[in-house]
N, C-alpha and C positions, 0 to 999 in steps of 0.2 A: 815600293822602294823603301820599306821600313828598315831593311838591312842597311841601306845607305845612311838613313838618319841616325842609326845607332853607332856609326863609326865615329872615331875621333875627328875633331875639326881639321887637324893637319892632314889626315888621310883623305878626307873629303876634298880638300883643296888640291891635293896631288892628283886625285882621280879626275877632277874637273879640268885640270891643266892637261893631263895626259889625253883626255877625250878629244882635245883639239889637235893633237899631234898628227893623227892619220890624215886630217884635212890638209895640214901644212905640208906634209910629205907628198901627198898625192898631187897637190897643186904644184909643188916643185918639179915633180916628175913630168907632168903634162904641159908645163908652161912653155917649153920650147916648141911644142907642136901646135899650139892653139893660137899663137900670134899675140900681139900686144893688146888687141881689143877683144880677144876671145872669139873672133869670127870663124875660126876653124874648129871650135869645140864640137865634138861629136855628142850625139844624144846620150850614149851610155856614160860618157864622161860627166855630163851634166847631172845625170841621175846619181852617180857616185858622189859627186860634190855635194848635192843636196842632202843625201843620206848622212855623210860624214859631218856636214854642218849641223844637221838635226841632233846627232849624238852629242856634239859639243855643247849645243844650246841646252839640251835636256839636263845634262849633268851640272851645268852652270846654274840653271834655275833651281834644281834640287839642292845644290849647295847653299844658295842664297836663302831658300825656304828653311833649311835645317838650321842655319845660323840665326834666323829670326826666332825660331822656336827656342833655341838655346838662350837667346837674349831675354825672351819673355820669362822663361823658367828662372833665370838668374834674378830678374827683377821681382818675381813673385816670392822667391826665397828671401830676398832682402826685406820685402814688405812684411812677410810673416814673422820676421825676427823683431819687428817693432813691438811696442806695448799694445795691449788690447784696445786702449782708448784711441790709438793712432789708426788702427786697422778695422775697428768694429763696423764703420760705415762703408768700408771699401770691399771687403771680401769675407767669406766664412772663416771662422777661427780654426787654426791648425796647431796641434801640439808640436812645437819645434825645439823645445828646450828641456833639459833634464828636470827642471822644476815640475813639469807635468807628471813625471813618474814619481817624484817626491811627494807631490800632493796626493797621488793615488795611494802610495804607501801610508801616508799619514791618515788616510781615511779608513784604516783597518779598525773599524768599530763594529759593535754588534747592532744590527738593525732592530728597530722596535718590533715586538711580536705582532704577527698578523692576527686580526680578529678571526675567530672561528665560529662556525655555525653547525648546529646539530642537523645531520642529514640521515635519512633512511635510505640505504642503498641495497638494491637487489643483487644477490650473488648469482653467478652462473654455477649451478650446483653439480657436484660429482655424485650422481645418483648411486653409483656402485659403492661409494665410500660411506654415504650417510644412511643407507638402508639398515634399519634396525638400531640406529644410534639415537638415543633419547636427546632431543634438542629442544630447549624451552626458552621462551622469552626471558631475557635477563642473564642468560648464561654468558660468561666472559669469553671472548675470542680475540684473536690477534691477526692482523694483516702483516704478512711477511713478503719482502721482495727477495726473490730467489733467482740465481743465475741460470738455473736449468729452465729456460723458458718453456711454458706449457704450449703456447701457440706461436707460430712463426708465419711471416708473410711469404709471398712467392719467391722473394729474393733472399730469404733466410734470416731476415732481421726479426728480433723478438717483438711481438705485438703486446702480449700480456705476460708479466712474470710476477704478479702479485697474487698470493694465495691466502685464503682465510682458513685459520686453524682453530679447532676446539681441542685443547690438549695436544695430543699427537696426531689427531685426525685432520686431514686436509679435506675440508668440506666443499670448497668451491673457489672460483676465481673472483677477484675484486676488480671492477671495471674502470676505476679511476687511477690506475697505476701511474700512467705517464704524467698526469697533472700533479699528483702528490710528489712524485720524484723530482719534477722540475722545480718545485718550491722547497722541498725539505731534504731531497737526496734519498739515499737508500735506507731510510729509517723503518723500524717496525712500529705498528700502530695498534694500541689496545682499543678495543671496542666491545660492544655487547650485541647479543642477538636481540633484534627488535621483535621479530615474529618468525614463526615456523609453521607453515600450513602445507597440507597435501592437497593439491588441486589436480584433478584428473589423473591421479596416480603418481604425480611428480611433486617433489618438494619445492615450495616457494619460501626461500629463506632470505630474510632481510636483516641487515645489521645497522645499528645506530652508531655513527662515527662522527666525531668533530672534524670538519674540514674547513680550509680557509676560503671556501667558495660555496655557493648554492648552485648546483648544476641545472642547466636547462638545455633546450635544443641547440643553442649556440655557445653557451658558456660552459667552462672557461675556454678562452682563446689564447693560444701561444703565437706570438708574432715578434718580428724585429720592429724597430722604429726608425723612421726617416727624419731628415732635417736636424741631425745631431750636431752639425757644424755651425749653426747660425746662432746669433744673439747670445754669445758667451755660454752656450750650452755645454761645450766641451769641459769648461772648468767645473760646472755643476756635476757632470758625469764623473769627472776625475775624483770628486769628493763623495760620490755615491758608493754604496756597497750592495752586493747581491742580497736580496731579502728586504730592501727598502720598500716601504709601502707607497703606492702611487695613487694619484687621482687621475682618472682617464675620462675626459669629458668633451662633449661637442663644443667646439669653439669656432663658429663660422666667421669668415671674413667676406667682404664684398667680392673678392677675387676667388676665394676658395670656400664656398659655402659648406662643403662636406668635411672640413678639417676637424679631426679629433685630436686634441692636444694631450700630452702626457706630462704630469707634474710630480716631482719627488716631494712627498709630504715632509720628510725630515729636513730638507734643504730649502723648501718653499720656492722652488724654481722649476721652469719648464726644461725638459731634457729632449724633446722631440715631438713628432706627430706619428699617428698610426698611418701605415701605407694606405694610399687612396682606395685600392681595391678592397681592403679589409674594412676601411671606414664606410664605404658604400653599403657593404653587406650589413654592418652593424646598424647604420641609420635606417636601412630598409626594415629591419626588425624592431628596433627600439625607438625610432623616430627622433625628431629634432629635440635638442636639449637634454639628451640622455647623458648619464654620468655613471661611472663604474669605479670600484676598487680594483687595484692591480698590484703587481709586485715585480721587481726586477729579478729575472732569473739568470742573466748572464751579462757580464761586461767584458769586452775583449778589445784588442788593439792597443792604441796609445804608443807612447814612445816618441823619439825624435822624428818629426816629419809625418807622423801617422795619427789618425784620429781614433777616438774611442767609438765603438759600436755597442749597442744595447739590445738585448732581447727581453721581452716582458711577457707576463701572462695577465690577461684581463680576466678578473676573477668573478665578480658579482655585481649585478646592477644595483645601484643605490636607489633607495626608496624615493619616491617623488617628494 
């Protein structure tokens, strides 16, 4: 009956009233033949009366329920329009005023630069291109993101589109394309050849490159965050910018021992928690008390009556 709930209140009332008319009409038609006490009512007439009565009752009940939902929505809207101090203990915060958008625009600031770490990354080498090419440790090279994807998934989406060049020679694929693009966008990256060896007749080429994470079997992890509407988190998110550095750490409570909270370092405030399924996997590998550096990769939503959402990347495990 969702279609009925979506109708205007006046139309719902009309339908509920009209639903009773067949019963009234039928009762008028048969009233002369059934007697004053209904002793002459036939079985089929009783069945019809019950069915028509059920129709009237059903639409009346649905009209009442729909009105209750409308009343609750109106009450919630009025409550959301109050000041944060009035509603903080009653319900999650919701952006309902233009000031939320103004705060978001006022936050157009440059985020602090992320710390970077020297990484040695193995390329997927194009043997036919590097054969006979002198490649030595220390040679400069560049990682380029290119629209003509080299590899695609079964549904046609690009998997890897980052290639490593020495001069004009495309020597191989760079494996951390998605992660760098999520943090920095489609930038080109200068790096150097760390080593070039030939093992079993194939080139083993590794590049030295500064990246904002130290990769391992789990990291980095890209994820959305949950719990963004509680404890004034919407106002902190409104003042956040893509690229803000995060502290992501295990913050257990008695009720939720697997909670991993996310804090914006620049604003010194919590903006949400890691989804429970992701948190369980992280804790299984990194154990209780673990902490990580992270970064905001996307902020979306906001506006009147809408909440902000946030995507993050968990970059590197912090030292004990």
